[in-house]
PDB file of N, H, CA, C and O in Angstrom:
ATOM      1  N   UNK A   1     147.360  42.180 153.502  1.00  0.00           N
ATOM      2  CA  UNK A   1     146.910  43.074 154.594  1.00  0.00           C
ATOM      3  C   UNK A   1     145.313  43.691 154.307  1.00  0.00           C
ATOM      4  O   UNK A   1     145.115  44.316 153.265  1.00  0.00           O
ATOM      5  N   UNK A   2     144.492  43.533 155.030  1.00  0.00           N
ATOM      6  H   UNK A   2     144.653  43.026 155.877  1.00  0.00           H
ATOM      7  CA  UNK A   2     143.194  44.260 155.026  1.00  0.00           C
ATOM      8  C   UNK A   2     142.910  45.394 155.893  1.00  0.00           C
ATOM      9  O   UNK A   2     143.352  45.551 157.031  1.00  0.00           O
ATOM     10  N   UNK A   3     142.173  46.129 155.288  1.00  0.00           N
ATOM     11  H   UNK A   3     141.814  46.002 154.364  1.00  0.00           H
ATOM     12  CA  UNK A   3     141.632  47.429 156.162  1.00  0.00           C
ATOM     13  C   UNK A   3     140.352  47.249 156.179  1.00  0.00           C
ATOM     14  O   UNK A   3     139.715  46.889 155.189  1.00  0.00           O
ATOM     15  N   UNK A   4     139.785  47.518 157.472  1.00  0.00           N
ATOM     16  H   UNK A   4     140.302  47.810 158.276  1.00  0.00           H
ATOM     17  CA  UNK A   4     138.323  47.128 157.556  1.00  0.00           C
ATOM     18  C   UNK A   4     137.693  46.347 156.907  1.00  0.00           C
ATOM     19  O   UNK A   4     136.611  46.601 156.377  1.00  0.00           O
ATOM     20  N   UNK A   5     138.428  45.028 156.847  1.00  0.00           N
ATOM     21  H   UNK A   5     139.307  44.821 157.278  1.00  0.00           H
ATOM     22  CA  UNK A   5     137.879  43.842 156.297  1.00  0.00           C
ATOM     23  C   UNK A   5     137.953  43.726 154.896  1.00  0.00           C
ATOM     24  O   UNK A   5     137.469  42.770 154.290  1.00  0.00           O
ATOM     25  N   UNK A   6     138.626  44.797 154.284  1.00  0.00           N
ATOM     26  H   UNK A   6     139.019  45.574 154.776  1.00  0.00           H
ATOM     27  CA  UNK A   6     138.277  44.803 152.937  1.00  0.00           C
ATOM     28  C   UNK A   6     139.810  44.591 152.398  1.00  0.00           C
ATOM     29  O   UNK A   6     140.768  45.181 152.897  1.00  0.00           O
ATOM     30  N   UNK A   7     139.910  43.665 151.308  1.00  0.00           N
ATOM     31  H   UNK A   7     139.132  43.185 150.902  1.00  0.00           H
ATOM     32  CA  UNK A   7     140.996  43.200 150.725  1.00  0.00           C
ATOM     33  C   UNK A   7     141.025  43.778 149.255  1.00  0.00           C
ATOM     34  O   UNK A   7     140.102  43.555 148.473  1.00  0.00           O
ATOM     35  N   UNK A   8     142.158  44.551 148.912  1.00  0.00           N
ATOM     36  H   UNK A   8     142.908  44.732 149.547  1.00  0.00           H
ATOM     37  CA  UNK A   8     142.158  45.095 147.638  1.00  0.00           C
ATOM     38  C   UNK A   8     142.741  43.957 146.831  1.00  0.00           C
ATOM     39  O   UNK A   8     143.703  43.316 147.253  1.00  0.00           O
ATOM     40  N   UNK A   9     142.118  43.689 145.588  1.00  0.00           N
ATOM     41  H   UNK A   9     141.336  44.210 145.246  1.00  0.00           H
ATOM     42  CA  UNK A   9     142.286  42.691 144.632  1.00  0.00           C
ATOM     43  C   UNK A   9     143.634  43.020 144.006  1.00  0.00           C
ATOM     44  O   UNK A   9     144.094  44.143 143.801  1.00  0.00           O
ATOM     45  N   UNK A  10     144.252  41.694 143.708  1.00  0.00           N
ATOM     46  H   UNK A  10     143.878  40.782 143.875  1.00  0.00           H
ATOM     47  CA  UNK A  10     145.613  41.820 143.187  1.00  0.00           C
ATOM     48  C   UNK A  10     145.510  42.304 141.711  1.00  0.00           C
ATOM     49  O   UNK A  10     144.774  41.764 140.886  1.00  0.00           O
ATOM     50  N   UNK A  11     146.311  43.364 141.456  1.00  0.00           N
ATOM     51  H   UNK A  11     146.910  43.803 142.127  1.00  0.00           H
ATOM     52  CA  UNK A  11     146.460  43.926 139.947  1.00  0.00           C
ATOM     53  C   UNK A  11     145.248  45.128 140.074  1.00  0.00           C
ATOM     54  O   UNK A  11     144.889  45.686 139.037  1.00  0.00           O
ATOM     55  N   UNK A  12     144.726  45.448 141.182  1.00  0.00           N
ATOM     56  H   UNK A  12     145.017  44.995 142.024  1.00  0.00           H
ATOM     57  CA  UNK A  12     143.784  46.660 141.018  1.00  0.00           C
ATOM     58  C   UNK A  12     144.758  47.846 141.169  1.00  0.00           C
ATOM     59  O   UNK A  12     145.798  47.940 141.821  1.00  0.00           O
ATOM     60  N   UNK A  13     143.930  48.970 140.147  1.00  0.00           N
ATOM     61  H   UNK A  13     143.085  48.893 139.618  1.00  0.00           H
ATOM     62  CA  UNK A  13     144.675  50.183 139.878  1.00  0.00           C
ATOM     63  C   UNK A  13     144.462  51.036 141.180  1.00  0.00           C
ATOM     64  O   UNK A  13     145.159  52.050 141.219  1.00  0.00           O
ATOM     65  N   UNK A  14     143.695  50.838 142.172  1.00  0.00           N
ATOM     66  H   UNK A  14     143.128  50.015 142.140  1.00  0.00           H
ATOM     67  CA  UNK A  14     143.415  51.633 143.378  1.00  0.00           C
ATOM     68  C   UNK A  14     143.844  50.909 144.720  1.00  0.00           C
ATOM     69  O   UNK A  14     143.969  49.686 144.771  1.00  0.00           O
ATOM     70  N   UNK A  15     144.029  51.626 145.649  1.00  0.00           N
ATOM     71  H   UNK A  15     143.927  52.620 145.608  1.00  0.00           H
ATOM     72  CA  UNK A  15     144.201  51.102 146.931  1.00  0.00           C
ATOM     73  C   UNK A  15     143.395  51.781 147.994  1.00  0.00           C
ATOM     74  O   UNK A  15     142.877  52.843 147.646  1.00  0.00           O
ATOM     75  N   UNK A  16     143.175  51.357 149.286  1.00  0.00           N
ATOM     76  H   UNK A  16     143.596  50.495 149.568  1.00  0.00           H
ATOM     77  CA  UNK A  16     142.684  51.794 150.442  1.00  0.00           C
ATOM     78  C   UNK A  16     143.227  52.983 151.071  1.00  0.00           C
ATOM     79  O   UNK A  16     144.454  53.052 151.139  1.00  0.00           O
ATOM     80  N   UNK A  17     142.511  53.958 151.556  1.00  0.00           N
ATOM     81  H   UNK A  17     141.514  53.902 151.500  1.00  0.00           H
ATOM     82  CA  UNK A  17     143.187  55.073 152.216  1.00  0.00           C
ATOM     83  C   UNK A  17     144.129  54.732 153.303  1.00  0.00           C
ATOM     84  O   UNK A  17     145.265  55.132 153.558  1.00  0.00           O
ATOM     85  N   UNK A  18     143.279  53.816 153.915  1.00  0.00           N
ATOM     86  H   UNK A  18     142.357  53.491 153.708  1.00  0.00           H
ATOM     87  CA  UNK A  18     144.076  52.989 155.338  1.00  0.00           C
ATOM     88  C   UNK A  18     145.525  52.655 154.816  1.00  0.00           C
ATOM     89  O   UNK A  18     146.451  53.110 155.487  1.00  0.00           O
ATOM     90  N   UNK A  19     145.829  51.910 153.694  1.00  0.00           N
ATOM     91  H   UNK A  19     145.077  51.540 153.148  1.00  0.00           H
ATOM     92  CA  UNK A  19     147.092  51.552 153.126  1.00  0.00           C
ATOM     93  C   UNK A  19     148.036  52.619 152.938  1.00  0.00           C
ATOM     94  O   UNK A  19     149.225  52.470 153.221  1.00  0.00           O
ATOM     95  N   UNK A  20     147.559  53.710 152.466  1.00  0.00           N
ATOM     96  H   UNK A  20     146.593  53.832 152.237  1.00  0.00           H
ATOM     97  CA  UNK A  20     148.196  54.786 152.183  1.00  0.00           C
ATOM     98  C   UNK A  20     148.527  55.612 153.464  1.00  0.00           C
ATOM     99  O   UNK A  20     149.498  56.368 153.438  1.00  0.00           O
ATOM    100  N   UNK A  21     147.758  55.496 154.585  1.00  0.00           N
ATOM    101  H   UNK A  21     146.969  54.882 154.606  1.00  0.00           H
ATOM    102  CA  UNK A  21     148.082  56.122 155.882  1.00  0.00           C
ATOM    103  C   UNK A  21     149.219  55.107 156.507  1.00  0.00           C
ATOM    104  O   UNK A  21     150.237  55.541 157.046  1.00  0.00           O
ATOM    105  N   UNK A  22     148.979  53.962 156.395  1.00  0.00           N
ATOM    106  H   UNK A  22     148.152  53.610 155.956  1.00  0.00           H
ATOM    107  CA  UNK A  22     149.934  52.942 156.962  1.00  0.00           C
ATOM    108  C   UNK A  22     151.317  53.011 156.508  1.00  0.00           C
ATOM    109  O   UNK A  22     152.247  52.802 157.288  1.00  0.00           O
ATOM    110  N   UNK A  23     151.508  53.326 155.147  1.00  0.00           N
ATOM    111  H   UNK A  23     150.753  53.496 154.514  1.00  0.00           H
ATOM    112  CA  UNK A  23     152.696  53.185 154.369  1.00  0.00           C
ATOM    113  C   UNK A  23     154.040  53.710 154.982  1.00  0.00           C
ATOM    114  O   UNK A  23     155.097  53.085 155.061  1.00  0.00           O
ATOM    115  N   UNK A  24     153.770  55.032 155.412  1.00  0.00           N
ATOM    116  H   UNK A  24     152.911  55.540 155.347  1.00  0.00           H
ATOM    117  CA  UNK A  24     154.910  55.722 155.874  1.00  0.00           C
ATOM    118  C   UNK A  24     155.631  55.036 156.957  1.00  0.00           C
ATOM    119  O   UNK A  24     156.857  54.942 157.025  1.00  0.00           O
ATOM    120  N   UNK A  25     154.662  54.497 157.918  1.00  0.00           N
ATOM    121  H   UNK A  25     153.667  54.573 157.863  1.00  0.00           H
ATOM    122  CA  UNK A  25     155.127  53.922 159.148  1.00  0.00           C
ATOM    123  C   UNK A  25     155.664  52.689 158.951  1.00  0.00           C
ATOM    124  O   UNK A  25     156.625  52.343 159.638  1.00  0.00           O
ATOM    125  N   UNK A  26     155.159  51.900 158.049  1.00  0.00           N
ATOM    126  H   UNK A  26     154.378  52.180 157.491  1.00  0.00           H
ATOM    127  CA  UNK A  26     155.759  50.490 157.671  1.00  0.00           C
ATOM    128  C   UNK A  26     157.090  50.920 156.851  1.00  0.00           C
ATOM    129  O   UNK A  26     158.157  50.413 157.196  1.00  0.00           O
ATOM    130  N   UNK A  27     157.062  51.680 155.963  1.00  0.00           N
ATOM    131  H   UNK A  27     156.195  52.092 155.682  1.00  0.00           H
ATOM    132  CA  UNK A  27     158.236  52.108 155.350  1.00  0.00           C
ATOM    133  C   UNK A  27     159.587  52.542 156.176  1.00  0.00           C
ATOM    134  O   UNK A  27     160.756  52.325 155.858  1.00  0.00           O
ATOM    135  N   UNK A  28     159.138  53.134 157.185  1.00  0.00           N
ATOM    136  H   UNK A  28     158.188  53.310 157.443  1.00  0.00           H
ATOM    137  CA  UNK A  28     160.096  53.720 158.236  1.00  0.00           C
ATOM    138  C   UNK A  28     160.786  52.472 158.973  1.00  0.00           C
ATOM    139  O   UNK A  28     161.926  52.506 159.438  1.00  0.00           O
ATOM    140  N   UNK A  29     159.966  51.417 159.008  1.00  0.00           N
ATOM    141  H   UNK A  29     159.040  51.389 158.630  1.00  0.00           H
ATOM    142  CA  UNK A  29     160.598  50.152 159.853  1.00  0.00           C
ATOM    143  C   UNK A  29     161.163  49.266 158.780  1.00  0.00           C
ATOM    144  O   UNK A  29     161.507  48.142 159.147  1.00  0.00           O
ATOM    145  N   UNK A  30     161.320  49.590 157.489  1.00  0.00           N
ATOM    146  H   UNK A  30     161.040  50.502 157.191  1.00  0.00           H
ATOM    147  CA  UNK A  30     161.859  48.640 156.521  1.00  0.00           C
ATOM    148  C   UNK A  30     161.151  48.019 155.753  1.00  0.00           C
ATOM    149  O   UNK A  30     161.809  47.391 154.924  1.00  0.00           O
ATOM    150  N   UNK A  31     159.876  47.898 155.647  1.00  0.00           N
ATOM    151  H   UNK A  31     159.341  48.408 156.321  1.00  0.00           H
ATOM    152  CA  UNK A  31     158.997  47.429 154.873  1.00  0.00           C
ATOM    153  C   UNK A  31     158.599  48.140 153.645  1.00  0.00           C
ATOM    154  O   UNK A  31     158.405  49.352 153.731  1.00  0.00           O
ATOM    155  N   UNK A  32     158.440  47.487 152.411  1.00  0.00           N
ATOM    156  H   UNK A  32     158.598  46.502 152.342  1.00  0.00           H
ATOM    157  CA  UNK A  32     157.795  48.014 151.190  1.00  0.00           C
ATOM    158  C   UNK A  32     156.519  47.562 150.906  1.00  0.00           C
ATOM    159  O   UNK A  32     156.082  46.515 151.384  1.00  0.00           O
ATOM    160  N   UNK A  33     155.852  48.326 150.113  1.00  0.00           N
ATOM    161  H   UNK A  33     156.208  49.176 149.725  1.00  0.00           H
ATOM    162  CA  UNK A  33     154.595  47.837 149.591  1.00  0.00           C
ATOM    163  C   UNK A  33     154.540  47.512 148.025  1.00  0.00           C
ATOM    164  O   UNK A  33     155.265  47.966 147.140  1.00  0.00           O
ATOM    165  N   UNK A  34     153.692  46.784 147.944  1.00  0.00           N
ATOM    166  H   UNK A  34     153.103  46.415 148.663  1.00  0.00           H
ATOM    167  CA  UNK A  34     153.432  46.249 146.363  1.00  0.00           C
ATOM    168  C   UNK A  34     152.775  47.054 145.542  1.00  0.00           C
ATOM    169  O   UNK A  34     152.679  46.829 144.335  1.00  0.00           O
ATOM    170  N   UNK A  35     152.227  48.144 146.177  1.00  0.00           N
ATOM    171  H   UNK A  35     152.305  48.327 147.157  1.00  0.00           H
ATOM    172  CA  UNK A  35     151.569  49.347 145.555  1.00  0.00           C
ATOM    173  C   UNK A  35     152.422  50.090 144.372  1.00  0.00           C
ATOM    174  O   UNK A  35     151.890  50.740 143.472  1.00  0.00           O
ATOM    175  N   UNK A  36     153.645  49.916 144.497  1.00  0.00           N
ATOM    176  H   UNK A  36     154.078  49.387 145.228  1.00  0.00           H
ATOM    177  CA  UNK A  36     154.636  50.371 143.473  1.00  0.00           C
ATOM    178  C   UNK A  36     155.088  49.283 142.383  1.00  0.00           C
ATOM    179  O   UNK A  36     155.938  49.439 141.506  1.00  0.00           O
ATOM    180  N   UNK A  37     154.479  48.386 142.592  1.00  0.00           N
ATOM    181  H   UNK A  37     153.788  48.259 143.304  1.00  0.00           H
ATOM    182  CA  UNK A  37     155.219  47.276 141.526  1.00  0.00           C
ATOM    183  C   UNK A  37     154.455  47.749 140.124  1.00  0.00           C
ATOM    184  O   UNK A  37     153.302  48.140 139.943  1.00  0.00           O
ATOM    185  N   UNK A  38     155.504  47.566 139.260  1.00  0.00           N
ATOM    186  H   UNK A  38     156.441  47.248 139.408  1.00  0.00           H
ATOM    187  CA  UNK A  38     155.177  48.034 137.748  1.00  0.00           C
ATOM    188  C   UNK A  38     154.113  47.278 136.893  1.00  0.00           C
ATOM    189  O   UNK A  38     153.293  47.787 136.129  1.00  0.00           O
ATOM    190  N   UNK A  39     154.297  45.959 137.178  1.00  0.00           N
ATOM    191  H   UNK A  39     154.964  45.545 137.799  1.00  0.00           H
ATOM    192  CA  UNK A  39     153.429  45.053 136.203  1.00  0.00           C
ATOM    193  C   UNK A  39     152.165  44.440 136.743  1.00  0.00           C
ATOM    194  O   UNK A  39     151.216  44.040 136.069  1.00  0.00           O
ATOM    195  N   UNK A  40     152.275  44.422 137.937  1.00  0.00           N
ATOM    196  H   UNK A  40     153.047  44.746 138.485  1.00  0.00           H
ATOM    197  CA  UNK A  40     151.082  43.980 138.595  1.00  0.00           C
ATOM    198  C   UNK A  40     150.940  44.412 140.132  1.00  0.00           C
ATOM    199  O   UNK A  40     151.577  43.899 141.052  1.00  0.00           O
ATOM    200  N   UNK A  41     150.158  45.267 140.237  1.00  0.00           N
ATOM    201  H   UNK A  41     149.641  45.684 139.490  1.00  0.00           H
ATOM    202  CA  UNK A  41     149.803  46.184 141.557  1.00  0.00           C
ATOM    203  C   UNK A  41     149.619  45.174 142.588  1.00  0.00           C
ATOM    204  O   UNK A  41     148.989  44.196 142.184  1.00  0.00           O
ATOM    205  N   UNK A  42     149.996  45.131 143.825  1.00  0.00           N
ATOM    206  H   UNK A  42     150.507  45.925 144.153  1.00  0.00           H
ATOM    207  CA  UNK A  42     149.646  44.475 144.897  1.00  0.00           C
ATOM    208  C   UNK A  42     149.686  45.152 146.362  1.00  0.00           C
ATOM    209  O   UNK A  42     150.450  44.819 147.268  1.00  0.00           O
ATOM    210  N   UNK A  43     148.728  46.149 146.411  1.00  0.00           N
ATOM    211  H   UNK A  43     148.108  46.419 145.675  1.00  0.00           H
ATOM    212  CA  UNK A  43     148.746  47.070 147.575  1.00  0.00           C
ATOM    213  C   UNK A  43     148.588  46.204 149.027  1.00  0.00           C
ATOM    214  O   UNK A  43     149.014  46.796 150.019  1.00  0.00           O
ATOM    215  N   UNK A  44     148.143  45.159 149.188  1.00  0.00           N
ATOM    216  H   UNK A  44     147.797  44.679 148.382  1.00  0.00           H
ATOM    217  CA  UNK A  44     147.865  44.488 150.375  1.00  0.00           C
ATOM    218  C   UNK A  44     149.395  43.851 150.474  1.00  0.00           C
ATOM    219  O   UNK A  44     149.599  43.457 151.622  1.00  0.00           O
ATOM    220  N   UNK A  45     150.235  43.693 149.818  1.00  0.00           N
ATOM    221  H   UNK A  45     150.069  44.013 148.886  1.00  0.00           H
ATOM    222  CA  UNK A  45     151.391  42.912 149.966  1.00  0.00           C
ATOM    223  C   UNK A  45     152.565  44.045 150.539  1.00  0.00           C
ATOM    224  O   UNK A  45     152.828  45.106 149.972  1.00  0.00           O
ATOM    225  N   UNK A  46     153.168  43.567 151.749  1.00  0.00           N
ATOM    226  H   UNK A  46     152.954  42.706 152.209  1.00  0.00           H
ATOM    227  CA  UNK A  46     154.236  44.187 152.225  1.00  0.00           C
ATOM    228  C   UNK A  46     155.485  43.336 152.344  1.00  0.00           C
ATOM    229  O   UNK A  46     155.299  42.209 152.800  1.00  0.00           O
ATOM    230  N   UNK A  47     156.558  43.625 152.060  1.00  0.00           N
ATOM    231  H   UNK A  47     156.710  44.541 151.689  1.00  0.00           H
ATOM    232  CA  UNK A  47     157.822  42.773 152.121  1.00  0.00           C
ATOM    233  C   UNK A  47     158.909  43.594 152.830  1.00  0.00           C
ATOM    234  O   UNK A  47     159.022  44.820 152.788  1.00  0.00           O
ATOM    235  N   UNK A  48     159.746  42.662 153.533  1.00  0.00           N
ATOM    236  H   UNK A  48     159.655  41.667 153.567  1.00  0.00           H
ATOM    237  CA  UNK A  48     160.955  43.184 154.336  1.00  0.00           C
ATOM    238  C   UNK A  48     161.944  43.653 153.094  1.00  0.00           C
ATOM    239  O   UNK A  48     162.011  43.125 151.984  1.00  0.00           O
ATOM    240  N   UNK A  49     162.683  44.774 153.580  1.00  0.00           N
ATOM    241  H   UNK A  49     162.628  45.203 154.482  1.00  0.00           H
ATOM    242  CA  UNK A  49     163.746  45.068 152.756  1.00  0.00           C
ATOM    243  C   UNK A  49     165.285  44.382 153.294  1.00  0.00           C
ATOM    244  O   UNK A  49     165.465  44.077 154.473  1.00  0.00           O
ATOM    245  N   UNK A  50     166.189  44.230 152.372  1.00  0.00           N
ATOM    246  H   UNK A  50     166.043  44.479 151.414  1.00  0.00           H
ATOM    247  CA  UNK A  50     167.172  43.578 152.604  1.00  0.00           C
ATOM    248  C   UNK A  50     167.825  44.104 153.893  1.00  0.00           C
ATOM    249  O   UNK A  50     168.371  43.289 154.638  1.00  0.00           O
ATOM    250  N   UNK A  51     167.808  45.372 154.198  1.00  0.00           N
ATOM    251  H   UNK A  51     167.365  46.034 153.594  1.00  0.00           H
ATOM    252  CA  UNK A  51     168.509  45.828 155.382  1.00  0.00           C
ATOM    253  C   UNK A  51     167.519  45.324 156.505  1.00  0.00           C
ATOM    254  O   UNK A  51     168.090  45.197 157.588  1.00  0.00           O
ATOM    255  N   UNK A  52     166.529  45.089 156.511  1.00  0.00           N
ATOM    256  H   UNK A  52     166.065  45.191 155.631  1.00  0.00           H
ATOM    257  CA  UNK A  52     165.695  44.619 157.612  1.00  0.00           C
ATOM    258  C   UNK A  52     165.892  43.127 158.070  1.00  0.00           C
ATOM    259  O   UNK A  52     165.938  42.688 159.219  1.00  0.00           O
ATOM    260  N   UNK A  53     166.004  42.420 156.789  1.00  0.00           N
ATOM    261  H   UNK A  53     165.967  42.777 155.856  1.00  0.00           H
ATOM    262  CA  UNK A  53     166.350  40.924 156.815  1.00  0.00           C
ATOM    263  C   UNK A  53     167.663  40.840 157.438  1.00  0.00           C
ATOM    264  O   UNK A  53     167.802  40.072 158.390  1.00  0.00           O
ATOM    265  N   UNK A  54     168.622  41.522 157.029  1.00  0.00           N
ATOM    266  H   UNK A  54     168.509  42.146 156.256  1.00  0.00           H
ATOM    267  CA  UNK A  54     169.894  41.270 157.553  1.00  0.00           C
ATOM    268  C   UNK A  54     170.024  41.777 159.189  1.00  0.00           C
ATOM    269  O   UNK A  54     170.810  41.238 159.967  1.00  0.00           O
ATOM    270  N   UNK A  55     169.179  42.827 159.547  1.00  0.00           N
ATOM    271  H   UNK A  55     168.540  43.265 158.914  1.00  0.00           H
ATOM    272  CA  UNK A  55     168.934  43.287 160.943  1.00  0.00           C
ATOM    273  C   UNK A  55     168.602  42.066 161.941  1.00  0.00           C
ATOM    274  O   UNK A  55     169.151  41.783 163.006  1.00  0.00           O
ATOM    275  N   UNK A  56     167.434  41.367 161.212  1.00  0.00           N
ATOM    276  H   UNK A  56     166.988  41.596 160.347  1.00  0.00           H
ATOM    277  CA  UNK A  56     166.858  40.407 161.896  1.00  0.00           C
ATOM    278  C   UNK A  56     167.866  39.096 161.993  1.00  0.00           C
ATOM    279  O   UNK A  56     167.902  38.416 163.019  1.00  0.00           O
ATOM    280  N   UNK A  57     168.619  38.824 160.923  1.00  0.00           N
ATOM    281  H   UNK A  57     168.590  39.376 160.089  1.00  0.00           H
ATOM    282  CA  UNK A  57     169.429  37.866 160.929  1.00  0.00           C
ATOM    283  C   UNK A  57     170.684  38.119 162.117  1.00  0.00           C
ATOM    284  O   UNK A  57     171.219  37.216 162.761  1.00  0.00           O
ATOM    285  N   UNK A  58     170.930  39.287 162.199  1.00  0.00           N
ATOM    286  H   UNK A  58     170.496  40.021 161.676  1.00  0.00           H
ATOM    287  CA  UNK A  58     172.074  39.584 163.269  1.00  0.00           C
ATOM    288  C   UNK A  58     171.532  39.426 164.662  1.00  0.00           C
ATOM    289  O   UNK A  58     172.191  38.972 165.597  1.00  0.00           O
ATOM    290  N   UNK A  59     170.165  39.872 164.743  1.00  0.00           N
ATOM    291  H   UNK A  59     169.630  40.241 163.984  1.00  0.00           H
ATOM    292  CA  UNK A  59     169.674  39.752 166.020  1.00  0.00           C
ATOM    293  C   UNK A  59     169.235  38.193 166.381  1.00  0.00           C
ATOM    294  O   UNK A  59     168.521  37.967 167.359  1.00  0.00           O
ATOM    295  N   UNK A  60     169.659  37.265 165.620  1.00  0.00           N
ATOM    296  H   UNK A  60     170.239  37.449 164.826  1.00  0.00           H
ATOM    297  CA  UNK A  60     169.156  35.782 165.726  1.00  0.00           C
ATOM    298  C   UNK A  60     167.920  35.600 165.435  1.00  0.00           C
ATOM    299  O   UNK A  60     167.526  34.529 165.897  1.00  0.00           O
ATOM    300  N   UNK A  61     166.940  36.310 164.734  1.00  0.00           N
ATOM    301  H   UNK A  61     167.260  37.180 164.358  1.00  0.00           H
ATOM    302  CA  UNK A  61     165.505  36.202 164.569  1.00  0.00           C
ATOM    303  C   UNK A  61     165.291  35.519 163.552  1.00  0.00           C
ATOM    304  O   UNK A  61     164.120  35.191 163.357  1.00  0.00           O
ATOM    305  N   UNK A  62     166.296  35.095 162.611  1.00  0.00           N
ATOM    306  H   UNK A  62     167.247  35.361 162.769  1.00  0.00           H
ATOM    307  CA  UNK A  62     166.053  34.217 161.451  1.00  0.00           C
ATOM    308  C   UNK A  62     166.881  32.860 161.691  1.00  0.00           C
ATOM    309  O   UNK A  62     167.925  32.807 162.342  1.00  0.00           O
ATOM    310  N   UNK A  63     166.335  31.912 161.144  1.00  0.00           N
ATOM    311  H   UNK A  63     165.487  31.955 160.616  1.00  0.00           H
ATOM    312  CA  UNK A  63     167.062  30.519 161.344  1.00  0.00           C
ATOM    313  C   UNK A  63     167.353  30.027 159.943  1.00  0.00           C
ATOM    314  O   UNK A  63     167.923  28.949 159.773  1.00  0.00           O
TER     315      UNK A  63
END
């Protein structure tokens, strides 16, 4: 994910303010950010939680 056409490099120890602003909203929807990865920071990366994937499966959104 980019903010203002800027992509945070993989492994960077910084992130964009826009990512910090978006995170609570995305997290509320069941997405997690790579900002907190221990070994290799990846703040542009968001992934679906197991709960969200299960919800999508039950709704027939996954094949």
